[in-house]
C-alpha positions in Angstrom: -100.9 68.3 -108.5 -97.8 66.0 -108.0 -98.8 62.6 -106.6 -95.1 61.8 -105.9 -94.8 64.3 -103.1 -96.8 65.4 -100.1 -96.0 68.5 -98.2 -96.1 68.3 -94.3 -96.4 71.8 -92.9 -97.8 73.8 -90.1 -96.8 76.6 -87.8 -93.7 76.5 -85.7 -94.1 74.0 -82.8 -97.0 72.2 -84.3 -95.1 68.8 -84.7 -94.0 68.6 -88.3 -90.7 66.9 -87.4 -92.6 64.4 -85.2 -94.8 63.6 -88.1 -91.9 63.2 -90.5 -90.2 60.7 -88.0 -93.5 58.7 -87.9 -93.6 58.6 -91.7 -90.0 57.7 -91.9 -90.5 54.9 -89.4 -93.4 53.6 -91.6 -90.8 53.2 -94.4 -91.6 56.2 -96.6 -89.0 58.6 -98.0 -88.8 61.9 -96.2 -87.0 65.2 -96.8 -86.8 68.3 -94.5 -86.6 71.4 -96.5 -85.1 73.2 -93.6 -82.1 71.0 -93.9 -82.0 71.5 -97.6 -82.2 75.3 -97.3 -79.6 75.2 -94.5 -77.2 73.3 -96.7 -77.7 76.0 -99.4 -77.3 78.8 -97.0 -74.0 77.3 -95.6 -72.5 76.7 -99.0 -69.7 78.8 -100.4 -72.0 80.1 -103.1 -74.2 81.9 -100.5 -71.5 83.8 -98.8 -71.6 86.6 -101.3 -75.4 87.0 -100.9 -75.0 86.9 -97.1 -72.1 89.4 -97.0 -74.2 91.8 -99.0 -77.5 91.4 -97.3 -76.7 89.9 -93.9 -73.1 90.9 -93.0 -73.5 90.2 -89.3 -74.4 86.6 -90.2 -70.8 85.9 -91.2 -68.4 85.5 -88.3 -64.8 84.8 -89.2 -65.9 83.5 -92.7 -68.5 81.1 -91.2 -72.3 81.5 -91.4 -74.2 82.0 -88.2 -77.7 80.6 -88.6 -78.6 82.0 -85.2 -77.7 85.5 -86.3 -79.7 85.1 -89.5 -82.7 83.8 -87.6 -82.5 86.7 -85.2 -82.4 89.2 -88.0 -85.2 87.7 -90.2 -87.6 86.8 -87.5 -87.6 90.4 -86.2 -87.7 92.1 -89.7 -90.2 90.9 -92.3 -88.4 92.8 -95.1 -85.2 90.8 -94.3 -87.1 87.6 -94.2 -88.5 88.3 -97.7 -85.0 88.9 -99.0 -83.8 85.7 -97.6 -86.9 83.8 -98.9 -86.5 85.3 -102.4 -82.9 84.1 -102.5 -83.5 80.6 -101.0 -86.9 79.4 -102.3 -86.0 79.1 -106.0 -82.8 77.1 -105.1 -84.7 74.9 -102.7 -87.4 74.2 -105.3 -84.7 73.1 -107.8 -83.2 70.7 -105.1 -86.7 69.4 -104.1 -87.6 68.5 -107.7 -84.3 66.7 -108.0 -85.1 64.7 -104.9 -88.6 63.9 -106.0 -87.5 62.7 -109.4 -85.0 60.3 -107.9 -87.6 58.6 -105.7 -90.1 56.2 -107.4 -92.4 56.2 -104.4 -94.1 59.1 -102.5 -91.8 61.6 -100.9 -93.0 63.4 -97.7 -91.6 66.9 -97.5 -91.4 68.8 -94.2 -91.8 72.5 -95.0 -91.7 75.3 -92.4 -92.5 78.1 -94.8 -94.6 76.6 -97.7 -95.1 79.9 -99.6 -96.9 78.5 -102.7 -95.9 74.8 -102.4 -99.4 74.0 -101.2 -100.6 75.0 -104.7 -98.4 72.4 -106.4 -98.4 69.5 -104.0 -100.9 67.6 -101.8 -100.5 69.4 -98.4 -101.0 68.2 -94.8 -101.1 70.8 -92.2 -100.1 69.7 -88.7 -102.0 71.8 -86.1 -101.9 72.6 -82.4 -103.1 75.6 -80.5 -100.7 78.5 -80.2 -100.5 78.0 -76.4 -99.5 74.4 -76.9 -97.0 75.3 -79.5 -95.4 78.0 -77.3 -95.2 75.4 -74.4 -93.5 72.9 -76.7 -91.0 75.4 -77.9 -90.2 76.6 -74.4 -89.6 72.9 -73.5 -87.2 72.8 -76.4 -85.3 75.6 -74.8 -86.3 78.5 -77.1 -86.6 82.0 -75.5 -90.1 83.5 -75.4 -89.1 86.5 -77.5 -87.7 84.4 -80.2 -90.9 82.2 -80.2 -93.1 85.3 -80.4 -91.1 86.8 -83.2 -91.2 83.6 -85.2 -95.0 83.1 -84.7 -95.6 86.8 -85.6 -93.6 86.2 -88.9 -95.8 83.3 -89.9 -99.1 83.4 -91.7 -102.4 83.6 -89.7 -104.1 80.6 -88.2 -106.8 80.9 -90.9 -104.3 80.7 -93.7 -102.7 77.6 -92.2 -106.0 75.9 -91.8 -107.0 76.6 -95.4 -104.1 75.2 -97.4 -104.6 71.5 -97.0 -105.7 68.5 -95.0 -105.7 69.5 -91.3 -104.4 66.9 -88.8 -104.6 68.0 -85.1 -101.6 67.2 -82.9 -102.8 67.0 -79.3 -102.0 63.4 -78.5 -99.0 61.4 -80.0 -100.9 58.1 -80.2 -103.8 59.7 -82.0 -101.4 61.7 -84.3 -99.8 58.4 -85.5 -103.2 56.8 -86.1 -104.3 60.0 -88.0 -101.1 59.9 -90.1 -101.5 56.2 -91.0 -105.2 56.8 -91.9 -104.2 59.8 -94.2 -101.5 57.8 -95.9 -103.8 54.8 -96.5 -106.5 57.1 -97.8 -104.0 58.8 -100.1 -102.5 55.6 -101.4 -106.0 54.1 -102.1 -107.3 57.2 -104.0 
């Protein structure tokens, strides 16, 4: 297991980005793999893949991430095609980022696949009702929320892949994150 990187993951709406901002504020290096995968997806190299597998995602030669999301979160086979294309490229980029950093890199991962097997993993957790409420507050439509939740692994899976940190209260979340980091550093 790589001690130079810690995966921060959890189901949609659990608070991964909030945790990453706390960690960043504490002075640690962070990377959001959604941003990395988005950069790859929006690159010129990906247009051939998209035109073949997701032609409606290209509008006037530009990639519509919204169209891709609508497709993949309503069709698991399309999600698998996209993941099989993106994940190897994202892993290469992640390893480059980790190698450049001498300290711990905290990595936000929405779809961890098998990363939890290679890296220390922290799962940010909140009940589904709380997550749905947060996502509605962010302006997401309920059908989109339900499709995304349905496309993700089960609650039991999330809770089994790493250290669970409950996100019900922001002050407590920050305390729990600080305690986790201190425990990890002092191992």
